[in-house]
C-alpha positions in Angstrom: 3.2 -13.2 -23.3 6.2 -11.7 -21.5 6.1 -11.0 -17.8 6.9 -7.4 -17.1 8.6 -6.1 -13.9 8.9 -2.4 -13.0 10.9 -1.1 -10.1 12.4 2.2 -9.0 15.5 3.4 -10.9 17.3 3.7 -7.5 16.4 2.9 -3.9 18.2 3.6 -0.7 17.7 1.5 2.5 18.7 1.6 6.1 19.1 4.0 9.1 20.1 7.5 7.9 19.1 6.9 4.3 17.3 10.3 4.2 20.7 12.0 4.2 21.0 11.0 0.6 18.1 13.2 -0.4 19.9 16.6 -0.9 22.5 14.9 -3.0 19.9 13.3 -5.2 18.1 16.6 -5.6 21.3 18.4 -6.6 22.4 15.7 -9.0 19.0 15.8 -10.6 19.1 19.6 -10.9 15.9 20.2 -9.0 15.2 23.9 -8.8 12.1 24.0 -6.7 10.6 20.9 -5.0 7.0 20.2 -4.2 7.1 18.5 -0.8 3.9 16.5 -0.4 3.1 15.3 3.1 0.2 14.9 5.4 -0.7 17.5 8.2 0.0 15.1 11.1 3.5 14.4 9.9 4.1 18.1 9.6 2.6 18.8 13.0 4.8 16.1 14.7 8.0 17.1 13.0 8.4 14.0 10.9 8.3 15.9 7.6 10.8 18.3 9.1 13.4 15.6 9.2 13.6 15.9 5.4 12.8 19.6 5.0 15.6 20.5 7.5 18.0 18.7 5.2 16.7 20.7 2.2 17.0 24.0 4.2 20.6 23.2 5.2 21.6 22.6 1.6 19.7 25.7 0.3 17.3 23.6 -1.8 14.1 25.6 -2.5 10.7 23.9 -1.9 7.1 24.5 -1.0 5.0 22.3 1.3 1.7 20.9 0.4 -0.1 19.0 3.2 -3.9 19.4 2.3 -4.3 15.6 2.2 -6.9 13.4 3.8 -6.2 9.9 5.1 -8.1 8.5 2.0 -7.0 11.2 -0.5 -9.7 12.6 -2.7 -10.0 13.9 -6.2 -10.1 17.4 -4.8 -6.9 16.8 -2.9 -5.2 16.0 -6.2 -6.7 18.9 -8.0 -5.6 21.3 -5.3 -2.2 19.8 -5.4 -1.9 20.3 -9.1 -2.9 23.9 -8.8 -0.4 24.5 -5.9 2.4 22.8 -7.9 1.8 25.0 -11.0 1.4 28.2 -8.9 4.8 27.6 -7.2 6.6 26.8 -10.4 7.9 23.5 -9.1 9.9 21.0 -11.2 10.0 17.9 -8.9 8.4 16.1 -6.0 9.5 14.8 -2.7 6.7 12.9 -1.0 6.9 12.0 2.7 4.3 9.8 4.3 2.2 6.7 3.9 -0.1 5.8 1.1 -2.2 8.9 1.3 0.7 11.3 0.7 2.3 9.1 -1.9 -0.9 8.4 -3.8 -1.6 12.1 -3.9 1.9 12.9 -5.1 1.7 10.2 -7.8 -1.5 11.6 -9.2 -0.2 15.2 -9.1 3.1 14.2 -10.8 1.2 12.3 -13.6 -1.2 15.1 -14.3 1.5 17.7 -14.5 3.1 15.9 -17.4 -0.2 14.5 -18.8 -2.6 17.4 -18.4 -5.3 15.7 -20.4 -6.1 13.7 -17.3 -6.7 16.7 -15.0 -10.2 15.5 -14.3 -8.5 12.7 -12.2 -11.3 10.1 -12.8 -9.9 9.3 -16.3 -6.8 7.9 -14.6 -8.8 4.9 -13.2 -7.7 1.4 -14.2 -4.7 0.9 -16.5 -4.0 4.5 -17.3 -3.2 5.3 -20.9 -0.7 8.1 -20.1 2.2 8.7 -22.4 4.7 10.6 -20.2 6.5 9.8 -17.0 5.4 11.7 -13.8 7.7 14.5 -12.8 10.9 13.3 -11.1 9.8 12.0 -7.6 11.7 11.0 -4.4 9.4 8.9 -2.2 10.1 8.6 1.5 7.8 6.2 3.4 6.9 6.9 7.0 4.8 3.7 7.4 5.8 0.1 6.8 2.9 -1.1 4.8 1.7 0.5 1.6 5.0 0.2 -0.3 3.6 3.0 -2.5 7.2 4.1 -3.0 7.9 1.1 -5.2 4.5 0.4 -6.8 2.9 1.4 -10.1 -0.5 1.8 -8.3 -2.3 4.5 -6.4 -5.8 4.8 -5.0 -8.0 7.9 -5.0 -11.4 8.4 -3.3 -14.3 9.7 -5.3 -16.4 11.4 -2.6 -19.2 12.2 -4.9 -19.7 8.6 -6.0 -18.7 7.1 -2.6 -16.0 4.8 -4.0 -12.3 4.4 -4.2 -10.7 3.8 -7.6 -7.3 2.2 -8.4 -5.0 3.6 -11.0 -2.3 1.4 -12.5 0.4 3.2 -14.5 4.1 2.4 -15.1 4.7 6.1 -15.6 3.8 6.9 -11.9 6.5 5.0 -10.1 8.8 7.3 -8.1 12.3 7.5 -9.6 13.9 7.2 -6.2 12.8 5.4 -3.0 14.4 6.3 0.3 13.4 3.7 2.9 14.7 4.8 6.3 13.3 3.0 9.4 14.0 6.1 11.5 11.2 7.8 9.6 8.8 5.1 10.8 9.8 5.2 14.5 7.1 7.7 15.4 4.2 5.5 14.2 1.8 4.7 17.1 1.1 1.0 17.8 -2.2 0.9 16.0 -0.9 2.4 12.8 2.2 0.2 12.9 -0.1 -2.9 13.3 -2.5 -1.8 10.5 0.1 -0.9 8.0 2.1 -4.0 8.8 -0.9 -6.2 8.2 -1.5 -4.4 4.9 2.0 -5.4 3.9 1.3 -9.0 4.9 -1.9 -8.9 2.8 0.1 -7.6 -0.2 2.6 -10.5 0.2 -0.1 -13.2 0.6 -2.4 -11.9 -2.1 0.5 -11.3 -4.4 1.7 -14.8 -3.9 -1.7 -16.3 -4.6 -3.0 -14.0 -7.4 -3.6 -15.2 -10.9 -0.5 -13.3 -12.2 2.0 -14.8 -9.7 5.2 -16.3 -11.2 8.6 -17.3 -10.1 10.2 -13.8 -9.8 7.3 -12.4 -7.8 7.1 -15.5 -5.7 10.6 -15.0 -4.5 9.8 -11.5 -3.2 6.5 -12.5 -1.7 7.8 -15.4 0.3 10.7 -13.4 1.7 8.3 -10.6 2.6 6.0 -13.0 4.5 9.0 -14.3 6.4 10.2 -10.8 7.3 6.8 -9.4 8.3 5.9 -12.5 10.3 9.2 -12.2 12.2 9.3 -8.5 12.8 5.8 -7.0 13.0 5.3 -7.8 16.7 8.6 -6.2 17.4 7.8 -3.1 15.3 4.5 -2.7 17.2 6.6 -2.5 20.4 8.8 0.1 18.6 11.9 -2.1 18.8 14.6 -1.0 16.3 15.1 -4.5 14.9 11.4 -4.7 14.2 11.3 -1.3 12.5 14.2 -2.3 10.2 12.7 -5.6 9.4 9.3 -4.2 8.5 10.8 -1.4 6.4 12.5 -4.0 4.3 9.7 -6.5 4.3 7.0 -4.1 3.2 9.2 -2.8 0.4 9.9 -6.3 -0.9 6.2 -7.1 -0.8 5.6 -4.0 -2.9 8.3 -5.1 -5.4 6.2 -8.2 -6.0 2.5 -7.3 -5.9 3.0 -4.1 -7.9 3.9 -6.3 -10.9 1.4 -9.1 -10.5 -1.7 -7.7 -8.9 -3.8 -8.5 -5.8 -7.2 -10.0 -5.2 -10.6 -9.9 -3.5 -9.2 -8.9 -0.1 -8.1 -5.5 -1.4 -11.2 -5.1 -3.6 -13.3 -5.5 -0.5 -11.0 -3.4 1.7 -11.2 -0.5 -0.8 -15.0 -0.7 -0.5 -14.9 -0.6 3.3 -12.7 2.5 3.2 -14.9 4.3 0.7 -18.2 3.6 2.5 -17.1 3.7 6.1 -13.8 5.5 6.1 -12.2 2.3 7.6 -8.4 2.5 7.7 -7.1 0.6 4.7 -4.7 -1.6 6.7 -7.4 -2.5 9.3 -9.8 -3.5 6.5 -7.2 -5.7 4.8 -6.2 -7.4 8.0 -9.8 -8.2 9.1 -10.5 -9.6 5.6 -7.3 -11.6 5.2 -8.2 -14.9 6.9 -11.7 -14.6 5.4 -10.4 -14.3 1.8 -7.7 -17.0 2.4 -10.5 -19.4 3.5 -12.5 -18.5 0.4 -9.5 -19.0 -2.0 -7.8 -21.9 -0.3 -8.8 -24.7 -2.7 -7.8 -22.5 -5.7 -4.2 -21.9 -4.8 -2.6 -25.3 -5.1 0.1 -25.9 -2.4 0.7 -22.2 -1.9 -0.9 -22.1 1.6 1.7 -24.7 2.6 4.5 -22.3 1.6 2.7 -19.4 3.4 2.5 -21.5 6.6 6.2 -22.4 6.3 7.2 -18.7 5.7 5.2 -17.7 8.8 7.2 -20.1 10.9 4.8 -23.1 11.1 6.7 -26.3 11.8 6.1 -29.7 10.2 4.1 -28.5 7.2 5.5 -31.3 5.0 3.9 -33.9 7.2 0.5 -32.1 7.1 -2.5 -33.0 5.0 -3.8 -30.3 2.6 -6.6 -29.4 5.1 -4.1 -29.2 7.9 -1.6 -26.8 6.2 -4.4 -24.7 4.9 -5.8 -24.3 8.4 -2.3 -23.7 9.8 -1.6 -20.8 7.3 -4.9 -19.2 8.1 -4.5 -19.7 11.9 -1.0 -18.1 11.7 -2.5 -15.0 10.1 -5.3 -14.9 12.7 -2.7 -15.2 15.5 -0.5 -12.4 14.2 -3.5 -10.2 13.7 -4.7 -10.8 17.2 -1.3 -10.3 18.7 -1.0 -6.8 17.2 -4.5 -5.8 18.2 -6.5 -5.8 14.9 -10.3 -5.8 15.5 -12.3 -8.7 14.2 -15.6 -6.9 13.4 -16.9 -3.7 11.9 -20.1 -2.4 13.5 -20.8 0.1 10.7 -21.9 -2.6 8.1 -25.6 -3.2 7.9 -27.6 -5.8 6.0 -29.0 -3.1 3.8 -25.5 -2.0 2.7 -24.4 -5.5 1.6 -25.7 -5.5 -2.0 -24.0 -2.2 -2.9 -20.7 -2.9 -1.2 -20.5 -6.4 -2.7 -21.2 -4.9 -6.1 -18.5 -2.2 -5.6 -16.0 -4.9 -4.5 -16.6 -6.9 -7.7 -16.1 -3.8 -9.8 -12.8 -2.9 -8.1 -9.6 -3.1 -10.2 -8.0 -5.6 -7.7 -10.7 -8.2 -8.0 -9.8 -9.7 -11.4 -6.5 -11.0 -10.0 -8.3 -13.2 -7.5 -7.6 -16.9 -8.0 -11.3 -17.8 -7.6 -14.4 -16.2 -9.2 -16.9 -14.9 -6.7 -20.6 -14.3 -6.9 -22.2 -11.2 -5.4 -23.9 -13.4 -2.7 -20.5 -14.9 -1.8 -19.0 -11.5 -1.4 -22.0 -10.5 0.8 -21.4 -13.6 2.9 -17.8 -12.6 3.4 -18.8 -9.1 4.5 -21.3 -10.6 6.9 -18.4 -12.3 8.7 -17.3 -8.9 9.8 -20.6 -7.8 11.1 -21.2 -7.7 14.9 -23.3 -10.7 15.8 
């Protein structure tokens, strides 16, 4: 079977990249743009960095910002309604995963109205038409939603998050400008950065990994390990390194899948509203420990990419421990918590079952039982 690789048609990178947006919109013939962003970004003027450019060039748009941190089915339905009411023909999405996931779902449903219930998009979506033309502008260095074929929506009624995988949803353009990320507070920088590291490590160890994706994931691990601490301190070099590192990780994992860490993290977000990046980071060393004997020598290369010296002289047990310890140290250095006090023993059977039913789980290199997943969740509980 052939290995498929899907990327943006065009991407722009580096300081000032957002200045390309008006030209893209004009070349594409956009008449009225649906600007999708979250309320905090609007409040603090981040969204305005892009809309000011549109205003200057006389490009008409409407702003939709009714988006929750874990976007819901209703957020998407409201967005579809607003898009249609305004007579838009294109999307510019500005933000992290929440804004981009909402925009992806809206863009897909506009051109595939038979999926307007939203729930039917779960899994590998059988859509026929590309989403409306979309320019994605990330403001966090983590989700890489601007280059992936995935998005995640929260089903409030069923208390779960579901993953949608669709080659038709990838934004046509990605505009990755580190200046758009400079206003992120330390906690968000740390959480989204560790989400990016999780993408790279899970993508490198997933069942679907192969040579092309390996190249991206190892480079992403190097860049993130080198630059995340700097980015948390809001150093320009760190912001630039993370902007590139998280994008490269997205190029890889979008095409080969993830694993049990993300399956469990989605469950924590759905049940306890845990920030996705925090959940991924807390679970990363736990999931690496669980999978370590089912990944060949890949933990050796992870340790090497994270800057561990002398890995070639180490035994298997030593380099496995070195890779996991390097992740723990980075997580600790950027202030990620180690426990989640909301989890109770009574919750464990349900959240373990939900994790095993998550779309990311089948990519995990090791099969897990429900009891094993419960045990991994227990490691996050306050003793």
